[in-house]
C-alpha positions as CSV (number, residue, x, y, z in Angstrom):
1,M,49.6,54.4,131.5
2,R,51.6,57.3,130.1
3,Y,50.7,56.3,126.6
4,A,47.3,56.2,127.4
5,M,47.1,60.1,126.9
6,N,45.4,62.0,124.3
7,G,47.6,63.6,121.7
8,S,46.7,66.5,122.7
9,S,47.5,66.0,126.2
10,R,51.2,64.9,125.5
11,L,51.7,68.0,123.5
12,Q,50.8,70.5,126.1
13,N,53.0,68.5,128.6
14,I,55.7,68.5,125.9
15,A,55.4,71.9,125.8
16,V,55.5,72.6,129.8
17,W,58.6,70.8,129.9
18,R,60.3,72.8,127.0
19,R,59.4,76.2,128.8
20,E,60.7,74.6,132.3
21,A,63.8,73.5,130.7
22,K,64.4,76.8,129.0
23,L,64.4,78.9,132.5
24,D,66.6,76.2,134.0
25,R,69.2,76.9,131.0
26,T,69.3,80.6,131.6
27,V,69.5,80.6,135.2
28,Q,72.3,78.1,135.3
29,L,74.1,80.0,132.4
30,G,73.6,83.2,134.1
31,T,75.3,81.3,137.2
32,V,78.4,80.0,135.0
33,A,79.0,83.3,133.6
34,E,79.1,85.0,137.0
35,E,81.5,82.4,138.0
36,L,83.3,82.7,135.4
37,M,83.8,86.9,136.0
38,D,84.6,86.1,139.7
39,R,87.0,83.7,139.5
40,Q,88.7,84.4,135.6
41,I,88.1,87.3,134.1
42,S,87.7,89.9,137.1
43,P,91.2,89.0,138.7
44,R,93.0,89.4,135.5
45,L,91.7,93.1,134.6
46,V,92.6,94.3,138.5
47,K,95.9,92.7,137.7
48,F,96.4,93.6,134.0
49,G,93.6,96.4,133.7
50,D,96.1,99.1,134.5
51,I,98.7,97.9,131.6
52,A,96.1,98.9,129.0
53,D,95.7,102.3,130.4
54,I,99.3,103.2,131.0
55,W,100.6,101.4,127.7
56,S,97.8,104.3,126.2
57,Q,99.4,106.8,128.2
58,L,102.7,105.7,126.7
59,L,102.3,105.5,123.3
60,P,101.6,108.8,120.7
61,V,98.2,108.6,119.8
62,E,99.1,107.6,115.7
63,L,101.4,104.8,116.8
64,G,98.8,103.2,119.6
65,R,96.2,103.1,116.5
66,H,98.2,100.6,114.9
67,C,98.5,98.0,117.5
68,R,96.9,96.4,120.6
69,L,97.5,94.5,123.5
70,E,96.8,90.5,123.0
71,G,97.8,89.7,126.7
72,V,100.4,88.8,129.2
73,A,101.6,85.5,129.9
74,R,104.8,84.2,131.7
75,G,105.9,87.8,131.9
76,Q,106.0,88.7,128.4
77,L,103.3,91.3,126.6
78,T,102.2,90.1,123.8
79,V,101.6,93.1,121.3
80,L,99.4,92.9,118.0
81,V,100.9,95.3,115.4
82,D,99.3,95.9,112.1
83,S,102.3,96.8,110.0
84,S,105.8,96.3,110.2
85,C,106.8,99.7,110.2
86,Y,105.1,100.4,113.2
87,M,106.2,97.2,114.6
88,Y,110.1,98.6,113.7
89,E,109.0,101.8,115.9
90,L,107.8,100.0,118.6
91,Q,111.0,97.6,119.1
92,L,112.9,100.8,119.0
93,C,111.2,102.1,121.9
94,S,110.2,98.9,123.3
95,S,113.5,99.5,126.4
96,K,111.6,102.5,127.8
97,L,108.3,101.2,127.1
98,L,108.8,97.9,129.3
99,E,110.8,100.0,131.8
100,Q,107.6,102.4,131.9
101,L,105.3,99.0,132.5
102,Q,107.5,97.6,135.1
103,R,107.7,100.7,137.1
104,Q,103.7,101.5,137.0
105,C,102.4,98.3,137.0
106,P,104.7,95.8,139.5
107,R,102.0,93.6,140.1
108,A,101.9,92.2,136.3
109,R,105.7,91.3,136.8
110,I,106.9,92.0,132.6
111,E,109.8,91.1,132.2
112,K,109.8,91.3,128.1
113,I,107.4,92.9,125.5
114,R,106.9,90.8,122.5
115,F,105.7,92.1,119.3
116,S,103.6,90.7,116.3
117,L,102.0,91.5,113.1
118,G,97.9,90.4,113.5
């Protein structure tokens, strides 16, 4: 009986089915994105969002332009630096930076700062 439909009816049914399928995917993608934000991204922002703010306050503007925070994992803050000369400057003041980050962001539990070119 399914195959008894004429060609235009089948095309209309396919068009309707595709529209409905697209709408369902959009809703599902939104749900997945919301869950991702709630479960993974938001808690990290709460925990590590202050680090970026404090980091930018601690560094001179010129030095801050040449580095960016990559992430925090297992107590280690990773910082990407665009030049070896700026990396050297950051390494010279790393103990003070670490001390200030530990004092101002105790929830992050940063134990070490690692600089790498990138």
